[in-house]
MARRO-728946 format. One record per residue: residue number from 1; residue in three letters; x, y, z of N, C-alpha, C, O in turn. Coordinates in steps of 0.001 Angstrom, whole numbers, padded with zeros to 6 digits. Layout:
seq|type|n.c1|n.c2|n.c3|ca.c1|ca.c2|ca.c3|c.c1|c.c2|c.c3|o.c1|o.c2|o.c3
NUM|Ala|X|Y|Z|X|Y|Z|X|Y|Z|X|Y|Z
...
This chain:
seq|type|n.c1|n.c2|n.c3|ca.c1|ca.c2|ca.c3|c.c1|c.c2|c.c3|o.c1|o.c2|o.c3
1|Unk|000854|-001191|000000|000000|000000|000000|000887|001236|000000|001790|001362|000827
2|Unk|000626|002144|-000927|001406|003367|-001020|000828|004397|-000068|-000375|004659|-000072
3|Unk|001699|004980|000751|001253|005984|001707|002237|007122|001804|003449|006938|001686
4|Unk|001686|008316|002024|002477|009478|002404|001978|009894|003777|000796|010192|003946
5|Unk|002871|009916|004757|002476|010207|006136|003174|011462|006607|004401|011524|006686
6|Unk|002361|012468|006920|002895|013743|007384|002992|013758|008913|002169|013155|009602
7|Unk|003996|014445|009426|004164|014587|010873|004915|015874|011183|005473|016510|010289
8|Unk|004924|016250|012453|005706|017403|012881|004897|018653|013169|005453|019658|013610
9|Unk|003606|018611|012930|002779|019771|013208|002623|019999|014701|003079|019200|015519
10|Unk|001975|021097|015039|001748|021406|016441|001260|022820|016636|000931|023520|015679
11|Unk|001218|023232|017893|000792|024579|018275|002016|025377|018689|002749|024981|019595
12|Unk|002233|026495|018026|003352|027378|018351|002860|028812|018419|001819|029150|017855
13|Unk|003605|029642|019105|003300|031067|019105|003782|031679|017802|004718|031187|017173
14|Unk|003129|032755|017411|003574|033481|016229|005054|033819|016373|005512|034243|017434
15|Unk|005788|033622|015284|007227|033829|015313|008026|032564|015549|009246|032553|015390
16|Unk|007343|031506|015924|008000|030239|016191|008285|029444|014934|008011|029891|013820
17|Unk|008847|028245|015133|009258|027388|014021|008749|025964|014206|008552|025496|015328
18|Unk|008546|025297|013098|008215|023878|013071|008896|023263|011865|009155|023937|010867
19|Unk|009186|021962|011970|009711|021220|010834|008780|020047|010562|008610|019161|011399
20|Unk|008182|020058|009380|007292|018988|008970|008071|017935|008196|009033|018245|007493
21|Unk|007642|016688|008337|008219|015584|007594|007121|014849|006844|005983|014769|007307
22|Unk|007470|014319|005694|006560|013516|004889|007294|012248|004508|008195|012266|003670
23|Unk|006901|011143|005130|007554|009860|004892|006717|009029|003939|005515|008852|004137
24|Unk|007363|008526|002908|006683|007720|001904|006970|006246|002155|008073|005865|002545
25|Unk|005966|005443|001926|006139|003995|002024|005369|003322|000908|004418|003885|000367
26|Unk|005780|002126|000569|005076|001374|-000456|005659|001527|-001841|005463|000666|-002699
27|Unk|006377|002619|-002069|007075|002838|-003327|008058|003979|-003122|007987|004705|-002130
28|Unk|008968|004126|-004062|009895|005244|-003982|009345|006432|-004748|008757|006283|-005820
29|Unk|009544|007612|-004183|009099|008846|-004824|010290|009658|-005331|010149|010834|-005666
30|Unk|011449|009031|-005384|012661|009779|-005708|012665|010338|-007129|013443|011246|-007422
31|Unk|011823|009822|-008011|011803|010328|-009380|010687|011339|-009609|010468|011779|-010738
32|Unk|009981|011708|-008542|008843|012614|-008660|009145|013978|-008038|009790|014071|-006993
33|Unk|008667|015032|-008701|008597|016316|-008016|007559|016193|-006901|006548|015506|-007048
34|Unk|007827|016865|-005792|006942|016777|-004638|006527|018172|-004190|007186|019161|-004509
35|Unk|005439|018237|-003455|004964|019521|-002958|004386|019412|-001566|003937|018349|-001136
36|Unk|004406|020530|-000876|003676|020690|000373|002472|021589|000097|002584|022632|-000548
37|Unk|001334|021159|000598|000076|021849|000386|-000519|022172|001755|-000146|021567|002760
38|Unk|-001443|023125|001788|-002127|023393|003044|-003570|023796|002769|-003900|024333|001711
39|Unk|-004417|023521|003753|-005821|023900|003665|-006266|024478|004991|-006274|023792|006014
40|Unk|-006634|025740|004962|-007147|026416|006144|-008664|026271|006178|-009279|026044|005137
41|Unk|-009277|026398|007350|-010735|026261|007451|-011458|027224|006513|-011172|028421|006494
42|Unk|-012389|026690|005742|-013173|027512|004842|-012464|027942|003574|-013009|028717|002789
43|Unk|-011253|027446|003367|-010486|027831|002181|-010128|026606|001353|-010167|025478|001844
44|Unk|-009779|026840|000096|-009357|025759|-000774|-007906|025366|-000448|-007126|026160|000077
45|Unk|-007583|024121|-000779|-006214|023670|-000592|-005308|024395|-001579|-005667|024581|-002742
46|Unk|-004136|024803|-001109|-003178|025498|-001963|-001799|024876|-001803|-001459|024336|-000750
47|Unk|-001018|024962|-002866|000356|024500|-002767|001202|025636|-002196|001064|026784|-002620
48|Unk|002075|025328|-001240|002919|026361|-000654|004383|026221|-001067|005120|027207|-001082
49|Unk|004805|025007|-001401|006199|024810|-001788|006304|023572|-002667|005559|022608|-002491
50|Unk|007230|023606|-003607|007451|022457|-004477|008948|022259|-004648|009738|023196|-004532
51|Unk|009321|020995|-004931|010731|020678|-005087|010865|019664|-006208|010052|018747|-006329
52|Unk|011881|019831|-007018|012118|018923|-008137|012569|017557|-007628|012849|017388|-006441
53|Unk|012634|016596|-008528|012908|015218|-008121|014248|015089|-007409|014393|014260|-006510
54|Unk|015229|015897|-007799|016552|015771|-007199|016873|016893|-006219|017999|016993|-005731
55|Unk|015882|017736|-005931|016099|018827|-005000|016802|020028|-005583|017091|020982|-004860
56|Unk|017084|020006|-006863|017843|021084|-007463|017054|022343|-007730|017634|023400|-007977
57|Unk|015741|022245|-007684|014879|023395|-007946|013747|023417|-006931|013098|022403|-006675
58|Unk|013524|024595|-006360|012423|024772|-005412|011666|026046|-005759|012215|026955|-006382
59|Unk|010420|026105|-005359|009642|027327|-005524|008610|027410|-004400|008240|026406|-003792
60|Unk|008157|028644|-004143|007272|028893|-003008|006172|029877|-003383|006350|030727|-004255
61|Unk|005054|029750|-002725|004010|030763|-002858|004526|032037|-002190|005286|031971|-001224
62|Unk|004117|033178|-002696|004677|034445|-002225|004543|034623|-000713|005426|035195|-000075
63|Unk|003460|034143|-000149|003186|034386|001268|004168|033692|002214|004241|034049|003389
64|Unk|004929|032701|001719|005862|031983|002589|007314|032173|002176|008217|031683|002853
65|Unk|007547|032870|001083|008926|033074|000623|009771|033731|001703|009356|034696|002345
66|Unk|010965|033183|001887|011874|033717|002894|011646|033162|004289|012456|033386|005187
67|Unk|010543|032437|004477|010235|031871|005798|010216|030342|005787|010591|029711|006775
68|Unk|009784|029748|004682|009682|028290|004577|010779|027767|003650|011173|028430|002691
69|Unk|011263|026558|003961|012249|025897|003117|011851|024441|002931|011670|023710|003905
70|Unk|011716|024023|001676|011404|022639|001354|012703|021926|000999|013581|022494|000350
71|Unk|012813|020673|001435|013987|019867|001110|013563|018405|001036|012438|018052|001391
72|Unk|014467|017575|000576|014145|016152|000476|015396|015315|000666|016512|015761|000400
73|Unk|015185|014093|001131|016245|013100|001278|015745|011851|000565|014985|011067|001135
74|Unk|016167|011666|-000672|015645|010545|-001472|016097|009199|-000906|015410|008196|-001099
75|Unk|017215|009158|-000223|017669|007907|000390|016706|007459|001481|016551|006265|001738
76|Unk|016055|008445|002125|015087|008149|003181|013652|008224|002688|012712|007992|003449
77|Unk|013487|008551|001407|012136|008656|000839|011279|009642|001636|010106|009387|001908
78|Unk|011887|010767|002001|011250|011729|002889|011416|013151|002360|012466|013514|001830
79|Unk|010360|013944|002514|010364|015355|002144|010116|016170|003416|009349|015758|004287
80|Unk|010766|017317|003513|010661|018149|004715|010160|019548|004369|010286|020007|003233
81|Unk|009590|020214|005367|009240|021622|005232|009632|022317|006531|008990|022125|007564
82|Unk|010689|023125|006476|011102|023929|007609|010324|025243|007570|010376|025977|006583
83|Unk|009617|025527|008635|008770|026712|008691|009257|027610|009823|009213|027229|010992
84|Unk|009713|028786|009470|010193|029766|010449|009286|030992|010437|008515|031204|009502
85|Unk|009395|031785|011485|008625|033034|011582|007151|032798|011274|006543|033527|010491
86|Unk|006592|031781|011896|005199|031423|011611|004250|032550|011989|004451|033258|012976
87|Unk|003219|032695|011181|002190|033716|011385|000841|033035|011612|000649|031893|011194
88|Unk|-000084|033714|012262|-001415|033117|012452|-002054|032679|011138|-002785|031690|011109
89|Unk|-001790|033397|010061|-002373|033029|008770|-001752|031777|008161|-002224|031307|007126
90|Unk|-000704|031224|008779|-000148|029943|008345|-000918|028767|008938|-000680|027619|008561
91|Unk|-001826|029039|009850|-002606|027985|010483|-003423|027225|009451|-004214|027810|008711
92|Unk|-003220|025908|009410|-003867|025059|008409|-003469|023606|008656|-002602|023315|009480
93|Unk|-004113|022710|007934|-003648|021329|007859|-002697|021248|006665|-003038|021670|005560
94|Unk|-001525|020711|006893|-000492|020621|005869|-000393|019186|005344|-000399|018225|006113
95|Unk|-000302|019066|004025|-000226|017784|003347|000968|017771|002404|001415|018820|001939
96|Unk|001475|016590|002131|002439|016459|001038|001822|015579|-000044|000907|014797|000213
97|Unk|002335|015722|-001230|001853|014943|-002365|002847|015132|-003491|003765|015947|-003390
98|Unk|002667|014384|-004559|003457|014634|-005754|003034|015984|-006330|001994|016531|-005963
99|Unk|003844|016503|-007226|003533|017748|-007909|003561|017486|-009409|004639|017281|-009967
100|Unk|002403|017486|-010086|001070|017779|-009574|000548|016661|-008670|001001|015520|-008758
101|Unk|-000399|016993|-007809|-000873|015998|-006834|-001727|014902|-007465|-002398|015112|-008476
102|Unk|-001683|013741|-006846|-002510|012602|-007257|-003438|012265|-006104|-003017|012163|-004952
103|Unk|-004717|012093|-006440|-005731|011898|-005411|-005451|010744|-004471|-005741|010828|-003278
104|Unk|-004889|009664|-005000|-004697|008476|-004174|-003614|008667|-003126|-003496|007858|-002205
105|Unk|-002818|009729|-003253|-001710|009929|-002317|-002027|010884|-001168|-001195|011064|-000279
106|Unk|-003221|011503|-001165|-003541|012398|-000049|-003594|011598|001251|-004259|010566|001334
107|Unk|-002882|012092|002261|-002894|011479|003573|-003764|012265|004530|-004618|013047|004113
108|Unk|-003538|012050|005831|-004339|012725|006848|-003868|014145|007111|-004611|014962|007655
109|Unk|-002651|014432|006731|-002118|015767|006983|-001679|015937|008426|-001878|015060|009266
110|Unk|-001080|017086|008689|-000659|017423|010041|-001074|018859|010337|-000846|019757|009527
111|Unk|-001679|019068|011492|-002228|020377|011850|-001122|021295|012343|-000330|020925|013210
112|Unk|-001077|022486|011782|-000169|023535|012238|-001014|024707|012706|-001865|025208|011972
113|Unk|-000771|025135|013932|-001499|026269|014481|-000502|027268|015055|000281|026943|015948
114|Unk|-000544|028488|014527|000313|029565|015024|-000581|030567|015723|-001418|031211|015090
115|Unk|-000405|030699|017016|-001273|031575|017794|-000670|032966|017912|000547|033135|017980
116|Unk|-001557|033957|017935|-001104|035355|018032|-000966|035777|019475|-000596|036918|019752
């Protein structure tokens, strides 16, 4: 069974940091571009960061540029999202998936809450 399992979320004060992890099992994702997505209450899911298959290229939505860093370790089949200077508007459930995303790979996500 192919799974992407997100972890590392939590409750932090505004200005704090969290590091999210996305561990893949059931197959290797090393040849796929990957992304981190988030969905806040009442809003559509959006992609916040993407990374090429080998980590050589990354891009971010404007609202997180300079604060979030996406990385990957293909040997561990894991993708990371380092989030610094968190703001209340970053509060959401965070998911990882391939880029573009595939429906069968959506996991449970991990809740990130930045309190003001």
